[in-house]
MIDOSE-1310 file (N, C-alpha, C; in nm, 2 decimals, decimal comma, always signed):
residues 260
mrfe	-1,20/+3,20/-1,07/-1,23/+3,13/-0,94/-1,11/+3,14/-0,85; -1,14/+3,16/-0,72/-1,02/+3,17/-0,63/-1,00/+3,06/-0,53; -0,96/+2,94/-0,59/-0,95/+2,82/-0,52/-0,85/+2,83/-0,41; -0,76/+2,93/-0,43/-0,64/+2,94/-0,33/-0,71/+2,97/-0,17
elvg	-0,81/+3,02/-0,17/-0,88/+3,06/-0,04/-0,93/+2,94/+0,02; -0,94/+2,82/-0,05/-1,00/+2,70/+0,01/-0,91/+2,62/+0,10; -0,77/+2,64/+0,05/-0,66/+2,59/+0,12/-0,58/+2,65/+0,19; -0,60/+2,81/+0,21/-0,51/+2,90/+0,28/-0,38/+2,90/+0,21
wapa	-0,39/+2,93/+0,08/-0,25/+2,94/+0,01/-0,16/+3,04/+0,06; -0,04/+3,02/+0,09/+0,05/+3,11/+0,14/+0,18/+3,08/+0,11; +0,28/+3,17/+0,10/+0,42/+3,12/+0,09/+0,46/+3,01/+0,17; +0,54/+2,93/+0,13/+0,58/+2,82/+0,20/+0,76/+2,81/+0,23
epla	+0,78/+2,77/+0,35/+0,92/+2,75/+0,38/+0,96/+2,61/+0,31; +1,10/+2,63/+0,26/+1,16/+2,50/+0,20/+1,14/+2,38/+0,29; +1,07/+2,26/+0,25/+1,06/+2,16/+0,34/+1,15/+2,04/+0,30; +1,26/+2,02/+0,39/+1,35/+1,91/+0,36/+1,30/+1,78/+0,42
ggvl	+1,40/+1,68/+0,43/+1,36/+1,55/+0,50/+1,31/+1,45/+0,41; +1,29/+1,48/+0,27/+1,25/+1,38/+0,19/+1,35/+1,29/+0,11; +1,31/+1,22/+0,02/+1,42/+1,14/-0,06/+1,44/+1,22/-0,20; +1,56/+1,25/-0,23/+1,60/+1,32/-0,34/+1,70/+1,22/-0,43
lcpd	+1,65/+1,19/-0,54/+1,73/+1,12/-0,63/+1,75/+1,20/-0,77; +1,89/+1,19/-0,80/+1,92/+1,27/-0,91/+2,03/+1,19/-1,02; +2,02/+1,21/-1,15/+2,10/+1,14/-1,25/+2,25/+1,18/-1,21; +2,33/+1,10/-1,26/+2,47/+1,14/-1,26/+2,50/+1,27/-1,33
gpgp	+2,60/+1,36/-1,29/+2,64/+1,47/-1,36/+2,61/+1,59/-1,29; +2,64/+1,70/-1,35/+2,63/+1,82/-1,27/+2,49/+1,89/-1,29; +2,41/+1,85/-1,40/+2,27/+1,93/-1,42/+2,31/+2,07/-1,48; +2,20/+2,16/-1,46/+2,08/+2,13/-1,40/+1,98/+2,04/-1,47
fpav	+1,92/+1,95/-1,40/+1,83/+1,86/-1,47/+1,68/+1,90/-1,46; +1,60/+1,87/-1,55/+1,45/+1,89/-1,52/+1,42/+1,79/-1,40; +1,31/+1,81/-1,34/+1,28/+1,76/-1,21/+1,14/+1,71/-1,19; +1,11/+1,62/-1,10/+0,96/+1,59/-1,08/+0,96/+1,60/-0,91
lych	+0,85/+1,66/-0,86/+0,80/+1,64/-0,73/+0,71/+1,53/-0,73; +0,74/+1,42/-0,67/+0,67/+1,30/-0,67/+0,59/+1,30/-0,55; +0,45/+1,29/-0,57/+0,34/+1,32/-0,43/+0,31/+1,16/-0,43; +0,33/+1,11/-0,31/+0,32/+0,97/-0,29/+0,17/+0,94/-0,27
ahgg	+0,12/+0,82/-0,29/-0,02/+0,79/-0,27/-0,07/+0,75/-0,14; -0,19/+0,71/-0,12/-0,24/+0,65/+0,01/-0,23/+0,50/+0,01; -0,34/+0,44/-0,04/-0,34/+0,30/-0,06/-0,38/+0,22/+0,07; -0,39/+0,30/+0,19/-0,40/+0,25/+0,32/-0,27/+0,20/+0,38
eygl	-0,16/+0,23/+0,31/-0,03/+0,19/+0,34/+0,03/+0,30/+0,42; +0,00/+0,33/+0,55/+0,05/+0,45/+0,62/+0,20/+0,45/+0,64; +0,25/+0,33/+0,66/+0,39/+0,30/+0,69/+0,49/+0,33/+0,57; +0,43/+0,33/+0,44/+0,49/+0,34/+0,32/+0,56/+0,48/+0,30
gkre	+0,46/+0,57/+0,29/+0,49/+0,72/+0,24/+0,59/+0,75/+0,14; +0,69/+0,83/+0,16/+0,77/+0,84/+0,06/+0,88/+0,74/-0,01; +0,86/+0,62/+0,07/+0,95/+0,50/+0,02/+0,88/+0,44/-0,10; +0,74/+0,49/-0,12/+0,68/+0,45/-0,27/+0,78/+0,49/-0,38
lteg	+0,85/+0,60/-0,37/+0,94/+0,64/-0,46/+1,05/+0,54/-0,51; +1,11/+0,47/-0,41/+1,21/+0,39/-0,42/+1,17/+0,24/-0,43; +1,07/+0,22/-0,37/+1,02/+0,06/-0,36/+0,90/+0,04/-0,43; +0,82/+0,14/-0,48/+0,71/+0,11/-0,55/+0,58/+0,07/-0,45
awwt	+0,47/+0,01/-0,51/+0,37/+0,00/-0,41/+0,27/-0,10/-0,51; +0,17/-0,15/-0,44/+0,07/-0,24/-0,51/+0,00/-0,16/-0,64; +0,00/-0,02/-0,61/-0,07/+0,04/-0,71/+0,03/+0,11/-0,82; +0,14/+0,08/-0,81/+0,24/+0,13/-0,92/+0,30/+0,04/-1,00
sgpp	+0,35/+0,07/-1,12/+0,41/-0,03/-1,22/+0,55/-0,04/-1,16; +0,59/-0,08/-1,06/+0,74/-0,08/-1,03/+0,78/+0,03/-0,94; +0,90/+0,06/-0,89/+0,94/+0,18/-0,83/+0,95/+0,29/-0,92; +0,88/+0,41/-0,90/+0,89/+0,52/-1,00/+1,01/+0,61/-1,00
gpal	+1,09/+0,61/-0,88/+1,21/+0,68/-0,86/+1,32/+0,65/-0,98; +1,36/+0,51/-0,98/+1,46/+0,49/-1,06/+1,41/+0,50/-1,20; +1,29/+0,49/-1,24/+1,24/+0,49/-1,40/+1,26/+0,66/-1,43; +1,22/+0,74/-1,32/+1,23/+0,87/-1,36/+1,38/+0,93/-1,37
vaag	+1,46/+0,87/-1,29/+1,60/+0,92/-1,30/+1,66/+0,86/-1,42; +1,63/+0,73/-1,46/+1,68/+0,68/-1,60/+1,61/+0,77/-1,72; +1,53/+0,85/-1,70/+1,46/+0,91/-1,79/+1,52/+1,06/-1,80; +1,61/+1,09/-1,70/+1,69/+1,22/-1,70/+1,64/+1,29/-1,60
favy	+1,55/+1,26/-1,52/+1,49/+1,36/-1,41/+1,54/+1,34/-1,27; +1,57/+1,46/-1,21/+1,59/+1,45/-1,07/+1,45/+1,44/-1,00; +1,42/+1,38/-0,88/+1,31/+1,35/-0,83/+1,30/+1,35/-0,67; +1,20/+1,41/-0,62/+1,21/+1,45/-0,47/+1,05/+1,42/-0,43
cidm	+1,07/+1,33/-0,31/+0,94/+1,30/-0,26/+0,93/+1,32/-0,10; +0,83/+1,36/-0,04/+0,84/+1,39/+0,12/+0,71/+1,31/+0,17; +0,73/+1,26/+0,30/+0,60/+1,22/+0,37/+0,50/+1,31/+0,39; +0,37/+1,27/+0,37/+0,26/+1,34/+0,42/+0,23/+1,33/+0,56
pgfg	+0,16/+1,42/+0,60/+0,13/+1,40/+0,77/+0,05/+1,27/+0,79; +0,10/+1,18/+0,87/+0,05/+1,06/+0,91/+0,09/+0,96/+0,83; +0,18/+0,98/+0,75/+0,23/+0,85/+0,66/+0,40/+0,86/+0,70; +0,45/+0,72/+0,67/+0,59/+0,72/+0,68/+0,67/+0,76/+0,80
arqa	+0,76/+0,84/+0,80/+0,83/+0,89/+0,93/+0,74/+0,98/+1,00; +0,62/+1,02/+0,96/+0,53/+1,12/+1,02/+0,40/+1,04/+1,09; +0,42/+0,93/+1,11/+0,28/+0,87/+1,16/+0,27/+0,90/+1,30; +0,37/+0,95/+1,36/+0,36/+0,99/+1,51/+0,28/+1,12/+1,51
egse	+0,27/+1,19/+1,40/+0,18/+1,30/+1,40/+0,03/+1,29/+1,41; +0,00/+1,16/+1,41/-0,14/+1,11/+1,43/-0,19/+1,03/+1,33; -0,32/+0,97/+1,34/-0,39/+0,90/+1,23/-0,45/+1,00/+1,13; -0,49/+0,95/+1,02/-0,56/+1,03/+0,93/-0,69/+1,08/+1,00
eals	-0,76/+1,00/+1,05/-0,88/+1,05/+1,12/-0,86/+1,15/+1,23; -0,76/+1,12/+1,32/-0,73/+1,23/+1,42/-0,68/+1,37/+1,35; -0,60/+1,36/+1,25/-0,55/+1,46/+1,18/-0,66/+1,55/+1,12; -0,74/+1,48/+1,05/-0,88/+1,54/+0,98/-0,95/+1,61/+1,07
laea	-0,98/+1,54/+1,19/-1,08/+1,60/+1,29/-1,02/+1,72/+1,36; -0,89/+1,74/+1,37/-0,81/+1,83/+1,44/-0,82/+1,97/+1,35; -0,79/+1,92/+1,22/-0,79/+2,04/+1,11/-0,94/+2,10/+1,12; -1,04/+2,02/+1,12/-1,18/+2,06/+1,09/-1,21/+2,15/+1,22
whgr	-1,17/+2,13/+1,35/-1,19/+2,20/+1,46/-1,14/+2,34/+1,45; -1,02/+2,35/+1,37/-0,96/+2,48/+1,34/-1,02/+2,54/+1,22; -1,12/+2,49/+1,15/-1,18/+2,55/+1,04/-1,08/+2,55/+0,91; -1,00/+2,42/+0,92/-0,90/+2,40/+0,80/-0,94/+2,25/+0,76
slfa	-0,85/+2,20/+0,67/-0,86/+2,06/+0,63/-0,72/+2,00/+0,62; -0,74/+1,87/+0,64/-0,60/+1,80/+0,62/-0,54/+1,80/+0,47; -0,63/+1,83/+0,39/-0,59/+1,82/+0,24/-0,52/+1,96/+0,23; -0,55/+2,06/+0,29/-0,49/+2,19/+0,27/-0,35/+2,17/+0,36
rmla	-0,35/+2,10/+0,45/-0,21/+2,10/+0,53/-0,13/+2,02/+0,45; -0,17/+1,90/+0,38/-0,09/+1,83/+0,29/-0,03/+1,93/+0,17; -0,15/+2,00/+0,12/-0,10/+2,07/+0,00/+0,02/+2,18/+0,03; +0,01/+2,23/+0,16/+0,10/+2,33/+0,21/+0,26/+2,25/+0,22
dqrg	+0,24/+2,13/+0,25/+0,36/+2,06/+0,27/+0,43/+2,04/+0,14; +0,34/+2,00/+0,03/+0,39/+1,99/-0,11/+0,45/+2,11/-0,16; +0,39/+2,22/-0,12/+0,45/+2,35/-0,18/+0,59/+2,36/-0,11; +0,60/+2,34/+0,02/+0,72/+2,35/+0,08/+0,83/+2,25/+0,02
afey	+0,79/+2,13/-0,02/+0,87/+2,05/-0,09/+0,93/+2,10/-0,24; +0,82/+2,16/-0,30/+0,85/+2,24/-0,43/+0,96/+2,33/-0,41; +0,95/+2,41/-0,30/+1,04/+2,51/-0,27/+1,19/+2,46/-0,23; +1,18/+2,35/-0,18/+1,32/+2,30/-0,15/+1,38/+2,23/-0,27
latd	+1,30/+2,17/-0,36/+1,36/+2,10/-0,47/+1,40/+2,22/-0,58; +1,33/+2,33/-0,58/+1,37/+2,44/-0,66/+1,49/+2,51/-0,63; +1,54/+2,50/-0,49/+1,65/+2,55/-0,47/+1,78/+2,47/-0,48; +1,78/+2,32/-0,52/+1,89/+2,25/-0,53/+1,96/+2,30/-0,67
prvd	+2,09/+2,33/-0,64/+2,17/+2,36/-0,77/+2,16/+2,25/-0,88; +2,13/+2,13/-0,86/+2,12/+2,03/-0,97/+2,00/+2,02/-1,04; +1,92/+2,12/-1,00/+1,77/+2,11/-1,06/+1,74/+2,25/-1,15; +1,69/+2,24/-1,25/+1,63/+2,34/-1,33/+1,50/+2,38/-1,27
aari	+1,50/+2,50/-1,19/+1,38/+2,53/-1,13/+1,26/+2,57/-1,22; +1,29/+2,59/-1,35/+1,19/+2,62/-1,45/+1,13/+2,50/-1,52; +1,18/+2,38/-1,48/+1,14/+2,27/-1,53/+1,10/+2,15/-1,44; +1,03/+2,20/-1,32/+0,98/+2,11/-1,23/+0,82/+2,07/-1,24
ftwg	+0,82/+1,94/-1,26/+0,68/+1,88/-1,29/+0,63/+1,81/-1,17; +0,50/+1,79/-1,14/+0,44/+1,72/-1,04/+0,41/+1,58/-1,11; +0,42/+1,49/-1,02/+0,37/+1,34/-1,08/+0,30/+1,26/-0,95; +0,20/+1,20/-0,96/+0,14/+1,13/-0,86/+0,01/+1,04/-0,91
asmg	+0,00/+0,93/-0,84/-0,11/+0,84/-0,86/-0,20/+0,85/-0,74; -0,34/+0,84/-0,76/-0,44/+0,85/-0,65/-0,42/+0,98/-0,57; -0,41/+0,97/-0,44/-0,39/+1,07/-0,34/-0,27/+1,18/-0,40; -0,18/+1,12/-0,44/-0,06/+1,20/-0,50/-0,10/+1,29/-0,62
aglg	-0,19/+1,21/-0,71/-0,23/+1,29/-0,81/-0,31/+1,41/-0,79; -0,40/+1,39/-0,68/-0,48/+1,49/-0,62/-0,41/+1,61/-0,57; -0,30/+1,58/-0,50/-0,20/+1,68/-0,46/-0,13/+1,74/-0,55; -0,08/+1,66/-0,65/+0,00/+1,73/-0,75/-0,07/+1,81/-0,85
twla	-0,20/+1,78/-0,87/-0,29/+1,85/-0,97/-0,31/+1,98/-0,91; -0,35/+1,98/-0,77/-0,38/+2,11/-0,71/-0,27/+2,21/-0,70; -0,15/+2,15/-0,67/-0,01/+2,23/-0,66/-0,01/+2,29/-0,79; -0,01/+2,22/-0,90/+0,03/+2,26/-1,03/-0,07/+2,39/-1,08
alep	-0,20/+2,37/-1,03/-0,30/+2,47/-1,06/-0,28/+2,59/-0,99; -0,22/+2,59/-0,87/-0,21/+2,71/-0,77/-0,08/+2,77/-0,78; +0,01/+2,68/-0,82/+0,17/+2,73/-0,81/+0,21/+2,75/-0,96; +0,22/+2,87/-1,02/+0,24/+2,89/-1,15/+0,40/+2,86/-1,20
rvag	+0,48/+2,83/-1,09/+0,62/+2,79/-1,14/+0,62/+2,64/-1,17; +0,51/+2,57/-1,13/+0,52/+2,43/-1,16/+0,52/+2,42/-1,32; +0,58/+2,34/-1,39/+0,59/+2,34/-1,53/+0,49/+2,26/-1,60; +0,43/+2,16/-1,52/+0,31/+2,07/-1,57/+0,30/+1,97/-1,47
avsl	+0,20/+1,88/-1,51/+0,17/+1,77/-1,41/+0,13/+1,64/-1,48; +0,15/+1,53/-1,41/+0,11/+1,41/-1,44/+0,01/+1,35/-1,33; -0,11/+1,32/-1,38/-0,20/+1,28/-1,27/-0,27/+1,15/-1,33; -0,23/+1,03/-1,24/-0,27/+0,92/-1,27/-0,38/+0,85/-1,18
imla	-0,50/+0,81/-1,24/-0,59/+0,74/-1,18/-0,66/+0,81/-1,07; -0,70/+0,95/-1,08/-0,75/+1,01/-0,97/-0,85/+1,12/-1,02; -0,83/+1,20/-1,13/-0,90/+1,31/-1,19/-1,05/+1,27/-1,20; -1,14/+1,33/-1,12/-1,29/+1,32/-1,14/-1,35/+1,41/-1,05
diap	-1,48/+1,45/-1,12/-1,56/+1,56/-1,01/-1,63/+1,50/-0,90; -1,63/+1,57/-0,81/-1,69/+1,53/-0,67/-1,84/+1,53/-0,68; -1,91/+1,62/-0,73/-2,04/+1,64/-0,74/-2,11/+1,52/-0,79; -2,06/+1,46/-0,91/-2,15/+1,34/-0,96/-2,12/+1,22/-0,87
miet	-2,00/+1,22/-0,80/-1,96/+1,11/-0,71/-2,06/+1,11/-0,58; -2,09/+1,24/-0,54/-2,18/+1,26/-0,42/-2,33/+1,20/-0,46; -2,37/+1,23/-0,57/-2,50/+1,19/-0,61/-2,52/+1,03/-0,61; -2,41/+0,96/-0,64/-2,42/+0,82/-0,63/-2,36/+0,75/-0,50
gaha	-2,30/+0,84/-0,41/-2,23/+0,78/-0,29/-2,09/+0,72/-0,31; -2,04/+0,75/-0,43/-1,89/+0,70/-0,47/-1,79/+0,79/-0,40; -1,82/+0,89/-0,36/-1,72/+1,00/-0,29/-1,68/+0,92/-0,15; -1,77/+0,84/-0,09/-1,74/+0,78/+0,04/-1,61/+0,67/+0,01
rhgp	-1,58/+0,64/-0,10/-1,45/+0,56/-0,12/-1,34/+0,62/-0,11; -1,34/+0,76/-0,11/-1,22/+0,83/-0,08/-1,20/+0,86/+0,07; -1,07/+0,88/+0,12/-1,05/+0,90/+0,27/-1,08/+1,05/+0,29; -1,09/+1,08/+0,44/-1,13/+1,20/+0,48/-1,04/+1,29/+0,44
wyta	-0,91/+1,27/+0,41/-0,81/+1,36/+0,38/-0,86/+1,45/+0,26; -0,93/+1,39/+0,17/-0,97/+1,44/+0,03/-1,08/+1,54/+0,05; -1,06/+1,65/+0,11/-1,18/+1,73/+0,14/-1,12/+1,88/+0,12; -1,18/+1,96/+0,04/-1,15/+2,10/+0,00/-1,29/+2,17/+0,07
pgll	-1,32/+2,21/+0,18/-1,45/+2,26/+0,21/-1,48/+2,39/+0,13; -1,60/+2,39/+0,07/-1,65/+2,50/-0,01/-1,61/+2,48/-0,16; -1,54/+2,37/-0,20/-1,50/+2,36/-0,34/-1,63/+2,37/-0,44; -1,74/+2,29/-0,39/-1,85/+2,28/-0,49/-1,92/+2,43/-0,49
rmgd	-1,90/+2,51/-0,43/-1,97/+2,64/-0,44/-1,88/+2,73/-0,55; -1,77/+2,68/-0,57/-1,67/+2,76/-0,69/-1,65/+2,67/-0,78; -1,67/+2,55/-0,80/-1,64/+2,46/-0,90/-1,63/+2,32/-0,87; -1,53/+2,24/-0,93/-1,51/+2,10/-0,90/-1,37/+2,07/-0,92
qgdv	-1,33/+1,95/-0,92/-1,19/+1,90/-0,94/-1,15/+1,93/-1,10; -1,23/+1,91/-1,19/-1,21/+1,96/-1,32/-1,18/+2,10/-1,34; -1,24/+2,19/-1,28/-1,21/+2,32/-1,28/-1,07/+2,37/-1,22; -1,04/+2,29/-1,12/-0,91/+2,31/-1,06/-0,80/+2,28/-1,16
aagi	-0,81/+2,15/-1,22/-0,71/+2,11/-1,31/-0,70/+2,19/-1,43; -0,81/+2,26/-1,48/-0,81/+2,34/-1,58/-0,73/+2,46/-1,56; -0,71/+2,51/-1,44/-0,61/+2,60/-1,41/-0,46/+2,58/-1,45; -0,44/+2,46/-1,49/-0,30/+2,43/-1,52/-0,27/+2,49/-1,66
aprp	-0,36/+2,49/-1,75/-0,34/+2,52/-1,89/-0,30/+2,68/-1,89; -0,20/+2,70/-1,98/-0,17/+2,63/-2,10/-0,06/+2,52/-2,07; -0,01/+2,53/-1,95/+0,09/+2,42/-1,93/+0,05/+2,28/-1,92; +0,15/+2,20/-1,96/+0,10/+2,05/-2,01/+0,06/+1,97/-1,89
lfva	-0,03/+1,89/-1,91/-0,12/+1,80/-1,82/-0,14/+1,68/-1,88; -0,09/+1,57/-1,81/-0,12/+1,43/-1,86/-0,22/+1,38/-1,75; -0,33/+1,31/-1,80/-0,42/+1,24/-1,72/-0,44/+1,09/-1,76; -0,44/+1,00/-1,67/-0,46/+0,86/-1,71/-0,60/+0,81/-1,61
hggq	-0,66/+0,75/-1,68/-0,78/+0,66/-1,62/-0,78/+0,53/-1,65; -0,84/+0,45/-1,55/-0,87/+0,30/-1,58/-1,03/+0,30/-1,59; -1,07/+0,23/-1,71/-1,21/+0,21/-1,72/-1,30/+0,13/-1,62; -1,21/+0,07/-1,53/-1,27/-0,02/-1,42/-1,24/+0,04/-1,28
dalt	-1,21/+0,15/-1,29/-1,17/+0,23/-1,15/-1,28/+0,28/-1,08; -1,34/+0,21/-0,97/-1,46/+0,27/-0,90/-1,44/+0,39/-0,83; -1,32/+0,43/-0,81/-1,28/+0,56/-0,74/-1,28/+0,68/-0,84; -1,29/+0,65/-0,98/-1,33/+0,75/-1,08/-1,42/+0,71/-1,17
pqaa	-1,54/+0,69/-1,12/-1,66/+0,64/-1,21/-1,67/+0,72/-1,33; -1,72/+0,67/-1,43/-1,74/+0,72/-1,58/-1,80/+0,87/-1,57; -1,92/+0,87/-1,52/-1,96/+1,02/-1,50/-1,90/+1,12/-1,44; -1,83/+1,08/-1,33/-1,74/+1,19/-1,27/-1,61/+1,21/-1,34
reaa	-1,55/+1,12/-1,40/-1,43/+1,15/-1,48/-1,46/+1,21/-1,60; -1,57/+1,19/-1,67/-1,61/+1,26/-1,79/-1,65/+1,41/-1,76; -1,71/+1,44/-1,64/-1,75/+1,56/-1,62/-1,61/+1,65/-1,59; -1,52/+1,60/-1,54/-1,38/+1,67/-1,51/-1,33/+1,68/-1,64
lakl	-1,32/+1,59/-1,72/-1,23/+1,60/-1,86/-1,30/+1,70/-1,94; -1,44/+1,71/-1,94/-1,50/+1,81/-2,03/-1,47/+1,95/-2,00; -1,40/+1,99/-1,88/-1,37/+2,12/-1,83/-1,23/+2,15/-1,87; -1,14/+2,06/-1,92/-0,99/+2,08/-1,95/-0,97/+2,13/-2,10
ppeg	-0,91/+2,24/-2,10/-0,88/+2,31/-2,22/-0,79/+2,22/-2,31; -0,80/+2,21/-2,44/-0,71/+2,11/-2,52/-0,58/+2,15/-2,53; -0,53/+2,27/-2,51/-0,40/+2,31/-2,50/-0,31/+2,24/-2,40; -0,21/+2,18/-2,45/-0,12/+2,11/-2,36/-0,17/+1,98/-2,29
fthf	-0,31/+1,94/-2,32/-0,36/+1,83/-2,26/-0,34/+1,70/-2,32; -0,31/+1,58/-2,25/-0,30/+1,46/-2,31/-0,38/+1,36/-2,21; -0,48/+1,28/-2,26/-0,56/+1,18/-2,18/-0,51/+1,04/-2,23; -0,50/+0,95/-2,12/-0,47/+0,82/-2,17/-0,58/+0,74/-2,09
fqpe	-0,65/+0,66/-2,16/-0,75/+0,58/-2,11/-0,72/+0,43/-2,15; -0,74/+0,35/-2,02/-0,71/+0,22/-2,04/-0,85/+0,14/-1,99; -0,92/+0,09/-2,08/-1,05/+0,04/-2,06/-1,05/-0,07/-1,94; -0,95/-0,16/-1,94/-0,95/-0,27/-1,86/-0,89/-0,25/-1,72
adha	-0,82/-0,14/-1,71/-0,75/-0,09/-1,59/-0,83/-0,06/-1,46; -0,78/-0,09/-1,35/-0,86/-0,06/-1,23/-0,78/+0,07/-1,16; -0,80/+0,07/-1,02/-0,73/+0,18/-0,97/-0,60/+0,14/-0,93; -0,51/+0,15/-1,04/-0,37/+0,13/-1,02/-0,30/+0,17/-1,14
etae	-0,18/+0,22/-1,13/-0,09/+0,26/-1,25/-0,05/+0,14/-1,31; -0,07/+0,13/-1,45/-0,02/+0,03/-1,52/+0,12/+0,05/-1,60; +0,17/-0,06/-1,66/+0,30/-0,04/-1,73/+0,27/+0,05/-1,85; +0,17/+0,05/-1,90/+0,11/+0,14/-2,02/+0,10/+0,27/-1,99
mrea	+0,03/+0,29/-1,87/+0,02/+0,44/-1,81/+0,17/+0,49/-1,81; +0,25/+0,41/-1,72/+0,38/+0,47/-1,68/+0,47/+0,50/-1,81; +0,45/+0,42/-1,92/+0,53/+0,44/-2,05/+0,48/+0,57/-2,10; +0,34/+0,57/-2,12/+0,28/+0,70/-2,18/+0,31/+0,82/-2,10
alaf	+0,31/+0,83/-1,97/+0,33/+0,95/-1,89/+0,48/+0,98/-1,90; +0,58/+0,88/-1,91/+0,73/+0,93/-1,91/+0,75/+0,98/-2,06; +0,70/+0,94/-2,15/+0,71/+1,00/-2,29/+0,64/+1,12/-2,30; +0,54/+1,16/-2,24/+0,48/+1,30/-2,23/+0,57/+1,38/-2,15
lkth	+0,63/+1,34/-2,04/+0,72/+1,42/-1,96/+0,83/+1,45/-2,03; +0,90/+1,37/-2,09/+1,02/+1,38/-2,17/+1,01/+1,47/-2,27; +0,88/+1,46/-2,34/+0,86/+1,56/-2,46/+0,85/+1,70/-2,40; +0,78/+1,73/-2,29/+0,75/+1,87/-2,25/+0,87/+1,92/-2,17
ahks	+0,95/+1,83/-2,11/+1,06/+1,88/-2,01/+1,18/+1,91/-2,12; +1,20/+1,87/-2,23/+1,30/+1,90/-2,31/+1,27/+1,98/-2,44; +1,14/+2,03/-2,42/+1,08/+2,12/-2,53/+1,16/+2,26/-2,52; +1,20/+2,30/-2,64/+1,28/+2,41/-2,63/+1,18/+2,55/-2,65
């Protein structure tokens, strides 16, 4: 399947202007491209990395640095320092008029952020992982699937197939940014995530998360090859990263980042 054609996949220029945190010492360190979430908090953007948000279990940046990782995060269009580019609705409509999607634009920017992170001398470019919750997980998963240099991915509270959600109307709970036109002619979100294999993939779900209903998340999970895949399920959790998810994801990341 050629998911690349859905997002206009092309080489990207390194994209600076984000927040880069790094452990003490010369490195090179394994690294995380942290993709920030949505949450309706348009003013937050990349500051999620250092400040956390209502959907995170504390600020993720310091936790990742303490675990030995350099970490980089940029603002997505319409978020943080890029709010002047337009609202989510305006940006989505403009991209659609040009036959594109806001999701593709975001993903192109994340690819540029990956290129920037990979050029930093303190970073081991062969050990760059993506990490994100909700919108960030969607972007990080697609980037890891389409960019073979990504070492692996952590996807929190997001992975679910779209087709089952359309059947029940649950897809409407996601914002207009989350659209890859034509995807369902080729597969679904689980098929995209399966493209990460055999590289490691960590997926966490909450059993009470209305944005990843059971039928949709199970449909996606059924498509993932077992090699390198870890699933963390917390029955009582909602659409937010819990402390238990954070702990399990960090353990997963450290195991694979330091694997010889």
